[in-house]
N, C-alpha and C positions, 0 to 999 in steps of 0.2 A: 833406446828409450830415454826420454828427457823427463827428469823429475822437477816439477814446478811447485814452489811453495807460495801460497797466497796468504798473507798475514792480514787479517781483518775481513770480516764477512758482513759488514754493515750495508746500509741501503745503497751506497754508491757502488758496491762490489757485485751486485746482483747480475747485471748484464755481462760483466767481465767473466764471472765464474761460468755463467751459462754458455757463453761463446766457447770458452776453452773446453768445457765438458763436451759440447757438441762436436768439436774438432779433435778430441783426445784420441780416438781410435785411429782416425786418418793419419795423424801425425805422431802417433805413438807417445802421447803425453801421459804421464802419471802425476796426479795432482794431490797436494795436501792443502786443505783449507783449514787455517788455524785462527781461532778466535778465543777471546776470554770466555765467551758464551758458547760452550760446546753444542748446545741445542741449536743455536743459530747457524753454526757451521754445518751441522748435520742437515738442517733444513735446506741450506743452499746447495748441497751436493745431491740431495734427493735420491740416495741409494745408488748413485751411479758407480759402476764397478771400476771406473778409472780414477776414482778419487776416494780419499779418506778424510775424515774430519777429526781434528784434535783440539784439546783445550790448550791455550797458549797465553801466557802472561809475558808481555814484552819486558817486564822488569825482572824476570827470572833469568838472570844472565847465563847461568850454566845451561839451562834448558834451551834458551834462545840460540846459543852457539851450537849446541848439539843438533838441533833441528836444522839450522841453516846448513851445516856441514853435510847433511844427508841429501841435499838438493842441488840441482844445476843452475836454476834460475829462480830468483826471489822477486815476488811482486808485493810491494808494501802498500796496503790500502789504509794504513794507520793515519791518524792526524799528523800533520806536517812535522810537528816538533818531535815526533817519535822516530823519524826516519834515520837520524844520525847514527844511532847505535847499530841499527840493522845494516846500514851502509858500511860502517867500519868493519863489522863481522864479515860482510860479503867480500870486501877487498882482502881482508886477512886470509880467508879461506878459499879465495879464487872463485867466487860466485857472481854471476851477472845479477843486476838489480834494475827494477823499473818502479817508478812512482808517478802519480798524477800531480805532484806538488811542485811548487816553485823551487828552483835550484837555490839551496841555502849555502851560506858560507862554509858550513861543515862539509857539504857535498863537494863544493869546489875544491876544498883542501885535499880531497881524495883523488882528484883528476889525474895527476901525474902517475901515482902508483897504479891506478886502474889501467892506464895506458900501457905501462910497463908490463903488466900482467895479462894484457889483452882482454880486459873486462869492460863490459858495457854498463854504464850507470845512466840509464835513461830516465829523464825527468820531464815535467811539464807536458805530459802526454795524455791529458784527460780532455776536458771541455775548454775551460778557461782557467789556467793555461793549458794549451794543447791543440785542440781543434782550431782555435783561433789562429795559432801560429801557422799550422799546415795550410789552411785556406787562404790566409793573407799572403803567404810566400808564393803560393801558386799564382795569384793575381799579380803580385809585385814582379815576379820573374817573367811573366808574360809581357808585362809592360816594358821591362828592360830589354827583352828580346827584340822588341820593335824599335829599340834605340830611345825609348821614352825615359822620362824622369818624373818620379813621384814628388809633387810639391806639397801635398797634404794627405795625411793618412789618419783617419779616425776609426776606431774599432769599439763596438759596444756589444755587451752580452748580458743576459739576465735569465735566471731561473725563476719562472713565474707560474701562475696557475692558468690552465686553459680557459678560454672564454666560457665554455659550457659548465665549468666548475667554479666559476668566479662568482661566489655568492656572499662576499663580504666587501665593505666599502674600501678596504685597503688593497684589494686585488692581489692578495698575497697569501700563500700557504707554504709551510715548510716542506721542501723536497730534498733538503740536505741538512748538514749540521746547523742546528738553530743557533748555537753559540757563535758561529762565524757570522751569522746574519746580524746578531745583536751588536757585535763588536766591529762590524764592517766600517772601513774608512778611517779608523783611528790612526792618527799620524797625518802627515802632510802629503797631499797629492802634488806631483810635479808633471808638467807637460809643456809643450811648445805651441804657441799660437801666433801665426804670421811672423815667425822669426823671434818672438819675444818669449823669454823664459817666464813661466808662471808657476807660482806656489799657491796651493789652496789648502789652508789649515782645516782641521776637522770641524772647528766651530763654524765654518762657513761652507763646508762641503755640500750640505743638503739644501742650502739656500741659493747656491749659484749653480743652477742646473740648466741643461738644454732639453729641448723637445725633439725626439726622434720619431719619425713616422715610418711604419712598416705596412706596406700595401696589404689591405685585407684585414689588418689587425689594429689599426688606429695609431694613436699617439702614446709615447712612453716618456717618463722622466729618465734623464741620463745624468749621472754624476761621475766625475773624474776618479780613476782608480789607480792608486799607488804611484809607482814611478814609471811614467810612460817614456821618459827621455832615454833610458837605457836600451829601449828597443830600437832606437835609430841604428845603432851599430849592429845589433842582432839581426835586424831585417835588412841591413845593407842600405839604409835610407839616410846616409850621413848629410845629404844636402837638402832634405825636406824641411819646409818652413813650419809646418804644423804637424804635431805628433801627439795624439791623444788616445788613450785607452780608457773606456768607461764602463759603468755598470748600469743596467736598465731596471726600472721598476714601473709599475702601472702609474698612470698619470695621477698626480696629487699625493702619491705616497711620500715623496721626499719632503714636502712642506710639513706634513704631519709628523714624520720621523724627526724632523728638526726640532719639534717641541720637546722630545725626549732629551735631545742633546742640550738644548738651552737650559732645561731643568737640571741636568746631571744624572738622569736615570740610566744612561748607558755607561756610567762609571763602574769599572770592575776592580778598583784599587782599594776600596773601603768596604767595611762589613757592617751590616745592620743586624744586631742581635735581637732575639725575641721577636722576630718579624712576624711570626704567626699570631701575635697578639694585636697586630695591626690590620687595617683594611687598606686597599689600594688608594682609597680616598685619603686615609691618614698619611700614606706615603707621599702622595702629591702635596698635601699640606706641609709636610716636613721640608719639602724643597721650595716652598713658596714663602715670600715675605709675609709677616703678620699683616692682617688687614680685616676689614669687615666684609660680610657677605658670604655667599656659598663658596665652596672650593672652585667651582667653575667660574664664578665671577672674579675671584682672586687670580685665577689662571689667565682669564681674558685681560685683566689689568696688567699682569706681569708680561704677557706676550705683546701687548699693544698691537702694532700693525702686522704681527706674525700670526694673528688669529683670523679665521674666517669660517664660513658655514660648513665647508668641506671638512676642515679639521674637527669641528664640533661633532659632526656625524661619525667620523672615524674614532674619536676618543670615546664617544658614547657607546660605540659598538664594543669596545674593550671593557665596558662597565667600570670605568675609572671613577665615576661619580656616584656609584650605586652602593658603596660600602661593601664591596665584594672582599671577602677575607683572603689574606695571604696564606698560602699553605706552608711554605718553607719556614723552618724554625729560624734560620739565619741565612744570610747571603749578601753579596754585593747588590747595589741597585740594579746592575745589569742582570744578575742572576734572578732577582725577584721579578724583573720585567720579562725575562725569558720564560719563567714558569707560567706567567699569564698568557704570553703569546703562544706558547706550545699548546695550550688549551684552545685558544680562540682561532689559531691559524693551523689547526691540524688537518692534514690531507686525509679525507675520509676514504673508506674502502673503494668506492667507485669513482673517486675524483681523479681527474687527469691533470698532470702538470704540463708545462710548456717551456721550451727553451727557445729564446730569441737571440739571434746574433746578427749583427750587420757591420760590414766594413765599408767605409766611404773613402774612395780614392779620387784625388784630383791629380792629373798628370799632363805633361806636355809631350808632343811628338815633334821631332825636328822636321819631318816631312810636311808638316802643316803650319809652318812658321810659328811654332811653339804655341799654338792654340791650346787652351786649357780644356781638357776633357774631364767629365765627371762620371764615375761608375760606382754603383752600389752592389755589393755581394751580400745577400741575405739568406738566413737559415731559420726555419721554423720546424721544430720537432715536438710532437704531442705524445704524451705518455698514454699507456693503456689503462692503468689503475694505480693505486698507491703503492704497489709492489714493483710493477714493471713501468718505472717512471722514465720520462724523457731525460731527466738528470742522470739516472743510472745508465741509460743507453749512451749518452754523449760523454760521460766520464769514463765508463767501463769499456766500451767497444774500441775507441781509439787506442787505449792502452793494450787491450787484449790482441787486437789485430797487429799492432806493431811488434809486440812480443812474439807472436806467431811468425811474422815476417822475418824477424831476426833469427829465430830458431830454425827456420826453413831456408835460411841463407839468401833471402831476397835482398838483403843489404848487410853490409859489414860495417861496424864502427866500434871504437873503443873510447874509454874515458867518459866524461860527462857530456851527454848529448840531449838536445831537445829537437822536436820534429820540424826543423826548418830547412833540411836538405831535401832535394828532389827524390833522392833514393829512398828516403823515409816517407815523405808526404804523398808522393804520386800513387803508390800502391794502396796506401791507407785511404785516401779520399776516393779512389776508384771502388774499393771494397765497401766503404761506408754507404755508397749509393745503393748497393744491394739491400741495405738495411733502411732505406728511405731517409738517409741523412744526406741531403742534397742542397748545395748552395745554388741560389738562382741569381744570375747577374742581370742588372738593369743599367742600360746606358742612358744617361740623363740628357745628353746633348750630342 
């Protein structure tokens, strides 16, 4: 019997928990689902006899250590900044760990000790990061097996709303942590373009975008995401001239979001007190220079060429010019904006979300006098409703399947790992096809 501890029962954990519950009897798994909200944990296990739900506060050090010691494998579905203490406990007490989050400096620091103890610290095994790694490496290795060389690699991913549920001009509803959406892109994006190093600071990130076309689904805005350059070595693409990882949004989203950045409404470092005495129109005015005319007229003057009819429609939808009251008593501008968007971008009961991912490869083959070939590998996944979302599937299933594959000895690995080796990604991608998570390859020449 293998005792599995899942910490965090939020929206992204739904498919992971369901998968492991479904396979628990077959593989003799016993599961504990732990969450600060015991009712949420109970809801997720649905009286399954192979699982128990417990109340769990990650900051209760004594309880955390006690619970971790009682299990063989720990899956952390907590926010990324909370993984470090869990990881330290796992290494201390000899437990394997898996997360869907980026490998942090704290996680890297545990690599050698984990290897010595024969422990797996699996990270970046969700959607993005995770499924992007696995699917990209499959194509990259196939090209290399032909003696080819990848000269350009671009990868894009977005958690969006399905066309049939797209009923607002932003083309967006929350299917994952809203705070991460509000604070997305803060920092400087780094990438390679035709051999040139490129830095894109936050204040220009949403104004320097590309347009990506997905067959059958139209055009999307794409903006650069974090540090793309570090993946040259991870993916074995040391000689590639273009390396870019980006995020997708519905067309026109980025230019409207850029308004919030220009105003300062995504700032999370300052606090506005007595905010509930303000309207959102007051909030806009507070960020605008003094002048005559309505708030909208002052905003148009402030934005100059950054204003157009699409932006006006999108801001009107949010009721930013209608004296809508702010509910929060205090908060940063980003928090006040988030409170509004959580109301306006709520995924309704029957709404479906959509995951869109596309890898774009350009590569040469020595057998064709180094002709440049272009190939796109694309994924579309639609959710069922606001509980069984495409986001939950594509974050939770890769993690659950890989944990199962490790526990059933389909692969062995120690230390800090991400799904870039064939032993991990081949069985993962094969099983995901059974769940209708399938990449379609299109050869463009």
